[in-house]
C-alpha positions in Angstrom: 10.2 -14.6 -0.3 12.5 -16.7 1.9 15.4 -14.5 0.8 13.6 -11.4 1.9 12.9 -12.9 5.3 16.5 -14.0 5.7 17.7 -10.5 4.8 15.4 -8.9 7.4 16.5 -11.3 10.1 20.1 -10.7 9.2 19.7 -6.9 9.2 17.9 -7.1 12.6 20.7 -9.2 14.1 23.3 -6.8 12.7 21.5 -3.8 14.2 21.2 -5.6 17.6 24.9 -6.3 17.6 25.7 -2.7 16.7 23.5 -1.4 19.5 25.2 -3.8 22.0 28.6 -2.7 20.8 27.7 1.0 21.1 26.2 0.4 24.6 29.4 -1.4 25.7 31.5 1.5 24.4 29.4 4.1 26.1 29.5 2.1 29.4 33.3 2.0 29.4 33.5 5.6 28.5 31.2 6.6 31.4 33.2 4.6 33.9 36.6 5.7 32.6 35.8 9.5 32.4 33.9 9.8 35.7 36.3 7.6 37.7 39.2 9.7 36.4 37.4 12.9 37.4 36.7 11.4 40.9 40.1 10.0 41.5 42.3 12.8 40.2 40.1 15.9 40.6 41.5 17.0 37.2 40.6 16.9 33.6 38.2 18.5 31.2 35.1 16.7 32.5 36.0 17.6 36.1 36.5 21.2 35.2 33.2 21.5 33.2 31.2 19.9 36.1 32.9 22.2 38.6 32.1 25.3 36.5 28.4 24.3 36.5 28.3 23.8 40.3 30.0 27.1 41.0 27.6 28.8 38.5 24.6 27.2 40.3 25.9 28.7 43.6 25.6 32.3 42.3 21.8 32.0 41.9 20.5 34.2 44.7 16.9 33.1 44.0 17.4 29.5 45.0 16.4 28.4 48.5 16.4 25.0 50.1 14.2 23.9 53.0 15.0 21.0 55.3 12.5 19.6 57.8 12.9 17.1 60.6 9.3 16.2 61.4 8.2 15.0 64.8 5.1 14.9 66.9 6.9 16.9 69.6 9.1 19.4 67.8 9.5 19.9 64.1 12.8 21.5 63.0 12.8 23.7 59.9 15.9 25.2 58.3 16.5 27.2 55.1 19.8 27.5 53.2 20.7 29.4 50.0 22.5 28.1 46.9 25.8 28.6 48.6 24.7 26.5 51.6 24.6 29.4 54.0 22.0 29.4 56.6 19.1 31.8 55.9 16.6 31.0 58.7 15.6 28.3 61.1 12.7 27.6 63.4 11.5 25.0 65.9 7.8 24.2 65.8 6.9 23.0 69.3 3.9 20.7 69.4 4.4 18.8 72.6 0.9 18.9 74.0 -1.2 19.0 70.9 -4.1 16.5 71.0 -4.1 15.2 67.5 -2.2 15.1 64.2 -4.6 17.7 62.5 -3.8 20.3 65.2 -0.1 19.5 64.8 -0.4 19.9 61.0 -2.2 23.3 61.4 0.6 24.5 63.6 3.3 23.4 61.1 1.4 25.1 58.3 1.1 28.4 60.3 4.8 28.4 61.3 6.0 27.5 57.8 4.0 30.4 56.3 5.3 32.8 58.9 8.9 31.7 58.3 8.6 31.8 54.5 7.1 35.3 54.6 9.9 36.5 56.9 12.5 35.1 54.6 10.9 36.7 51.5 10.7 40.1 53.3 14.3 39.9 54.4 15.4 39.0 50.8 13.4 41.9 49.4 15.0 44.3 51.9 18.5 43.0 51.1 17.7 43.5 47.4 16.5 47.0 47.8 19.7 47.9 49.7 21.9 46.4 47.1 23.3 48.6 44.3 24.7 45.8 42.1 21.4 44.4 40.8 18.3 45.9 39.1 15.7 43.2 39.7 13.4 42.9 42.7 13.0 39.7 44.5 9.4 38.6 45.1 7.8 35.4 46.2 7.3 34.5 42.6 10.9 34.9 41.6 12.2 32.8 44.6 12.7 29.2 43.7 12.1 26.9 46.6 13.1 23.2 46.9 12.4 21.2 50.0 13.5 18.0 51.7 11.8 16.1 54.6 13.4 13.5 56.7 11.8 10.1 56.1 9.9 8.8 59.1 10.9 5.7 60.9 9.5 2.5 59.4 10.7 0.0 62.1 10.3 -0.2 65.8 13.1 1.0 68.0 13.2 -0.6 71.5 12.2 1.9 74.1 11.3 4.7 71.7 8.3 3.7 69.6 5.2 1.6 69.9 2.6 1.0 67.1 0.5 4.0 68.0 3.5 6.4 68.1 4.8 5.0 64.8 1.5 5.5 63.0 1.1 9.0 64.4 4.6 10.0 63.3 3.9 8.7 59.8 0.6 10.7 59.6 2.3 13.9 60.7 5.1 13.3 58.2 2.6 12.8 55.4 0.7 16.0 56.4 4.0 17.9 56.5 4.9 16.7 53.0 1.5 17.9 51.7 1.9 21.3 53.4 5.3 21.7 52.0 4.2 20.8 48.4 1.3 23.2 48.7 3.6 26.0 50.0 6.4 25.7 47.4 4.5 24.1 44.5 6.8 21.1 44.4 6.7 17.6 45.9 9.5 17.6 48.6 12.4 15.2 48.5 12.0 12.5 51.1 15.5 11.9 52.6 16.6 8.9 54.5 18.6 10.4 57.4 21.3 7.7 57.1 21.8 8.7 53.5 22.4 12.4 54.4 24.7 11.5 57.3 26.7 9.1 55.1 27.2 11.7 52.4 28.6 14.2 55.0 30.4 11.4 56.9 28.6 12.1 60.1 28.9 8.9 62.0 28.8 7.7 65.5 32.2 8.0 67.1 32.9 6.5 70.5 34.3 8.8 73.2 37.3 7.4 75.0 37.2 7.7 78.8 39.8 6.4 81.3 39.4 3.3 83.4 41.5 0.6 85.0 41.2 -3.2 85.3 43.3 -5.9 86.9 44.0 -8.9 84.7 43.7 -11.3 87.6 40.2 -9.9 88.4 38.8 -10.3 84.9 36.8 -13.5 85.4 35.3 -12.3 88.7 34.2 -9.0 87.3 32.9 -10.7 84.1 30.8 -13.0 86.2 29.4 -10.1 88.2 28.7 -8.1 85.1 26.8 -10.9 83.5 24.8 -11.4 86.7 24.0 -7.7 86.8 22.9 -7.7 83.1 20.7 -10.7 83.7 19.0 -8.8 86.5 18.7 -5.7 84.3 20.5 -3.5 86.8 23.7 -2.3 85.2 24.8 -2.2 81.5 28.2 -3.3 80.3 29.5 0.2 79.7 28.3 1.5 83.0 29.8 -1.5 84.8 33.2 -1.0 83.2 33.2 2.7 84.2 32.6 1.7 87.8 35.6 -0.7 88.1 37.8 2.0 89.6 35.2 2.6 92.4 35.0 -1.1 93.2 38.8 -1.4 93.5 39.0 1.7 95.8 36.6 0.1 98.3 38.7 -3.1 98.6 41.0 -3.4 101.7 44.0 -4.3 99.5 44.8 -2.7 96.2 45.6 -4.8 93.1 49.2 -3.6 93.3 49.5 -4.8 96.9 48.2 -8.2 95.9 50.8 -8.4 93.1 48.3 -8.1 90.3 49.0 -6.3 87.1 46.9 -3.1 86.6 46.2 -2.2 83.0 44.9 1.1 81.8 41.8 0.3 79.7 39.8 3.1 78.0 36.0 2.9 78.2 34.0 3.4 75.0 30.9 5.6 75.3 29.0 6.2 72.1 27.8 9.8 71.3 24.3 9.9 70.0 23.7 10.5 66.3 21.8 13.7 66.9 24.7 15.1 69.0 27.1 14.2 66.2 24.9 16.0 63.7 24.6 19.0 66.0 28.4 19.2 66.3 28.8 19.0 62.5 26.2 21.7 61.9 27.9 24.0 64.5 31.0 24.0 62.4 29.3 25.2 59.2 27.9 28.6 58.3 24.4 28.6 59.6 24.1 32.4 59.6 22.6 32.7 63.1 23.1 31.7 66.7 20.2 29.3 66.7 22.0 27.1 69.2 22.3 29.7 71.9 21.5 29.0 75.6 17.8 30.1 75.2 17.0 27.2 72.9 15.9 23.9 74.4 18.2 21.0 74.0 15.6 19.1 72.0 14.8 21.9 69.6 18.5 22.6 68.9 18.9 19.0 67.8 15.8 19.0 65.6 17.0 22.2 63.9 20.5 20.8 63.3 18.9 17.7 61.7 16.8 20.1 59.5 20.0 21.9 58.4 21.5 18.5 57.4 18.4 17.7 55.3 18.4 21.1 53.7 22.1 20.7 52.7 21.5 17.3 51.3 18.5 18.5 49.4 20.7 21.2 47.8 23.3 18.5 46.9 20.5 16.3 45.4 19.4 19.3 43.3 23.0 19.8 42.0 23.1 16.1 41.2 19.9 16.3 39.2 21.2 19.4 37.4 24.4 17.7 36.3 22.8 14.3 35.5 20.2 15.9 33.2 22.6 18.3 31.4 22.6 16.6 28.0 24.9 19.2 26.4 27.5 18.5 29.1 27.6 14.8 28.4 27.3 15.2 24.7 30.6 17.1 24.7 32.3 13.9 26.0 30.5 11.5 23.7 28.2 10.3 26.4 24.7 10.5 24.7 23.0 8.2 27.2 19.5 8.7 25.9 20.3 7.3 22.5 21.7 4.0 23.9 19.8 0.9 22.9 18.4 -1.5 23.9 16.5 -0.1 26.8 17.9 -2.6 29.3 21.4 -1.5 28.5 20.5 2.1 28.7 19.0 1.6 32.2 22.2 -0.1 33.4 24.4 2.6 32.0 22.3 5.4 33.5 22.4 3.6 36.9 26.2 3.4 36.7 26.4 7.0 35.5 24.3 8.2 38.5 26.4 6.2 41.0 29.7 7.5 39.6 28.3 11.0 39.6 27.4 10.7 43.3 30.9 9.4 44.0 32.4 12.5 42.3 30.2 14.8 44.4 31.0 13.0 47.6 34.7 12.9 46.9 35.0 16.6 46.1 32.2 18.0 48.3 34.6 20.3 50.3 36.1 21.6 47.1 32.7 22.2 45.6 31.4 23.8 48.8 28.7 21.2 49.2 
């Protein structure tokens, strides 16, 4: 009896050791193969993943919706599998009294936009001589992403009432989107999308001068102004030249050294996104002079969300392709124990995102 128990414990320990050894082997293989594909852009795994991404982009029935939801103006953008702009719209709700009315307007505008896109796709299909199938609303495959609403206060922009209202409208928009396309939309943190596309704040350099001997005097004056809340640091630095011009003697005449010093003025995040979107194929002059400045920025944010939703779809397609990973000995679902499997899957997902980010231009992402 004791011998039987000992054999069972021994067998269990041996199996556990074998599982751990296999998990360690798979983990190393995942890291080595995906890092090689990311760093070199060559190899069999890189080629196989690239083929699947390019094949995905040939699917004319795939459409991706991006939404930048706001109580004042909601931007909506639609792109196809190749990332080309299909349609866009600014849903203006500046003077609407409550969130229900805003939601009704968003629902109505989305229905009109989707119907217009479906009609245009059917017309394009009927004019084409290379295909035999007809596109209908049932054959179109929609996927959507909505920009996550703010969760924290921003000085001068939100109060508690505004933050709650924005969250309510965002939830209503998610429900409308899910009801319209039959799928729960992806909620996208805007910072995540900007980081993937490397859209960051970049300071604009503007000219200015300062005299080294006058640094302390101007610093004291600047601190005094800031304490009074009259002039910010950047504004004050930009006015240095004007202050010197009003003085009876110039710095050069007093024997002081004048140093050229650029002033840093930060461009807003939304302006950076707008410039980025302008340089991509949006398929329409949605940023013409007839559009309001605010709506153009909301639409450009929506395009960024739509593109990131498309990338997320590609990521999911690759991550869940068991046949692909089985070719390279990476059968992740069979890894035991469960804790090791979760760690390997997390590492696999991170490295796959690294590959997509590193080769996004090559992959037309």
